C-alpha positions, 0 to 999 in steps of 0.5 A: 500500500502507498504510505500516508503521504500518498493517501494525504496528497492524492486520495484525502484531498480529492475526497475533500474536494468532492464533498465540498463541491457537493455542499457537504462542507462539514463532512469534507472538513471531518475527513481532513481533521481525522487525517491530520489527527492521524499524524499527517502534517502535509502542508496542502492538507493544512491549507485545505483545512484552513480553507474549509474553516474560512468557507464556513465563516470561522476565520480564527480557526482558519488562521490557526491551520493556515499558519501551520501550513505556512511553517512548512512552505513559508514562501507559498503565497496562497497561505498569505493571501487566504490568511489576509482574507481571514483578517478581512473577515475579522476586520483586522485590516492592518493585519490583512494588508500586511498578510497580502503584502507579505510575499515578494513582488514576484510571488504576488503575481499569484494573487487571484482577481478578487484578492488583488481587488481587495488589496487595492480597495481596502480604503473602501472597506474601511469607509463602508464596511463592505467591499462595495466597489461601485459605491466606493468609486462613486464617492472616492474616484481615486486611481486605487479605487478605480483599479479595485473596481475594474478588477472586481467587474472583470471578476464578476464575469465568471458569475454570469451566464449572460452579460449585457452589452452595456455592462461590457462597454462599461468595463471597456470604458473604465479599463481605458480610463485606468490605462490613460491615468495609471502610473504604469500603464503597461500593467493595465495591459494584463487586465485588458487581456483578461477582460477579452479572454473572459468575453471570448475574444481570444485574438485580442487577449493574445495580443494584450498578453504578449504586449504585457509580457514584454514588460513583465516576462516572468508573470506566472499567471499571465504565462498560464493565461496566455497558454490557455488563450493559445489553446483556444486559438488552436495554437497547440505548439505555441503553448508547448514551451509553457507546458514543458517548463510549467513547473519551473515557471510555477515553482510547484508541482502537482501532488500526484507527481510529488508522490512519485518523485518521493518514491524515487521515480522521475518524469519523462523528458520531452527529448526522451520520447525516442527511447520509450519503445519497448519500455514501461511508462507510468501515467498519473493524472493531474487534472479534474475528472472530465479532463482525465476522461478526455485525456484517456482518449489519446492513450491508445494512440500514444501506445501505438505511436511509441510502442511502449507499455502503459500503466495508469495510476488513478484515484479510486473513484475514477479507476473503478470506472476505467477498469470496468469500461475502458476498451483497450485491454493493453492498458493496465489501470491501478487505483492509488490505494492498491499500489505497493512499494515495488510498483513502478520499479520496472518503469522507465519514467512517469508522464502526466496524463494531461501531457499525453495530448501535447506530446502527440500534438508537438510531434505533429501527430494527427489527433482525430476525433475518437469513437467510443473508447468506453463500453458500458452495460445499461443500468437496472434503472434504465432497464426499468424504464423499458426499451421502447422509450426514447431517453434523452439525458440532461445535464446542466451545470459544472461543479467547481469550474474556474469558469464559474456559472458561465457554463451552466444552462439556465433551468428556464431554458431546459423547462421548454423541453416539456414540449417534447412529450415523446421523449423521457428526459433522464437526469444525468446531473451529478451533485446536490440538484434535488431543488433544481430537479423539483423546480423543473418538475413543478414547471412541467418537465417530467424529469426522471432521476435515479434516487438510489444513487449519488452520481457525484460519488459513483462514476460507475453508476453515472456511466451506466445511466448515461449509457442507457440514453439514446441522446444527451443534452449537456453543458461543458462538464464531466457528463459531456466527456462521459457521453463522448467516451461512450459514443452517444449522440450528444449536443453540447451547449456552451457559452463564449468563453468556454474551456479551450477544447470546446471552443470550436462550434460544430462537430467536436474535434475530440469525440465523433458523437458530440456536436458543440453549439455556442452562444456569445456571452451577451446573448440569451440562451434562447438563441440555441433553442433551434439547435436543440429542436433540430437535435431532438428531431433528428432520428 
């Protein structure tokens, strides 16, 4: 079995995130506390404990654990930033400002949008008692408050699935005022870029990021954002250098990779690919669940291309499903909780699962849309509905996405599906969505759900329920990848911006059975209704 470090770094934190995203913060924190009391003083575990108390509005307890984490990694700016936010909650503004400013100027590049807005608008907090940026700017239109106000407005774009043009014009106008009056106008280029990235104008975002990097070439957050913009533009080679050197740039590595390194293993270098034929590679995930399912679609091509044997180590929740359903029997799948001390000793090196696509694309490998690479038997739930019924799976939200609510399909849009009485609509949405399902039912959409299964906890059962559908309508989330990997005809409704691999409307370049339709951020979801109607009308 793997030691406690592995359990803490991989399984425990993963389980914590699952419980937290499902809304069960108390259960999530209890898991962390039990692990900590067992003697595991992992800094990431302590950070998550602090985060859980902060989210539960217990800033004093949050500070206690965050300061413990800080002892292990005093230069990790995340700890300083969250401690600063705790002090804000306690109205200890001098302590908050000291904590925000504690990292070096370089480290402060890790500041999130809202943290930077807080740092620049502390004066408005002192005056009004809340971070009311608009009120602060109207009463005190100084450059510092303007800066916080603009950053706040750009941040709120993540909380909206529809943004009117007037709002976008307002942000653009304020950005120009800030740029014209800033002591360092080159700094504002970053925020122009982020604004255009958030509204889906990737070409302009790329121009502004590149201009900004001429002045600040080591800004980690911008290097990362530029890589995502280049991916959205289909420029895979241009983001190659970032992915190849990202750990050196970021100054940290993923927890799964850290575990393998602690076991004496090393990561495969990009210039060693010609040496892997006939050798064994270990692949470990460094992404969310949907991205892991997507990356699995390239494993067979990778194996064929390089002539190596592959062993994939995964968290128990996803490994259980992949072991049962992944079609390519050449690939060995293991759960982290069944790895022994001797496992991996015969491997040449390890590769991150998320790097597989980039390794192939860098070598100009023609990555084609995949057919089904997972095969699943139908669940008892679907069998109980009968074989003659047309079943359409519905999934409408993403949990824990950095794009926020921009990915979510509004319930008032979905309820119009009640006009299609010839179909049975099946809830394929994971997470705590009882209230939403009941709301849809009250409005006339007879949504059917499997009440005995927690889809967030059981990927196996989620796969089986989706497999019983003849069609799926979904937003950008894990359900979309499940349906695509099963080869089920799927209509994917997206906003602009969306995650880079869904950015091209039309037949998906990754899954043969998925069609992507997209609206602009300022447009109503109603513009996609005709696409839904056509999808359901097709035989």
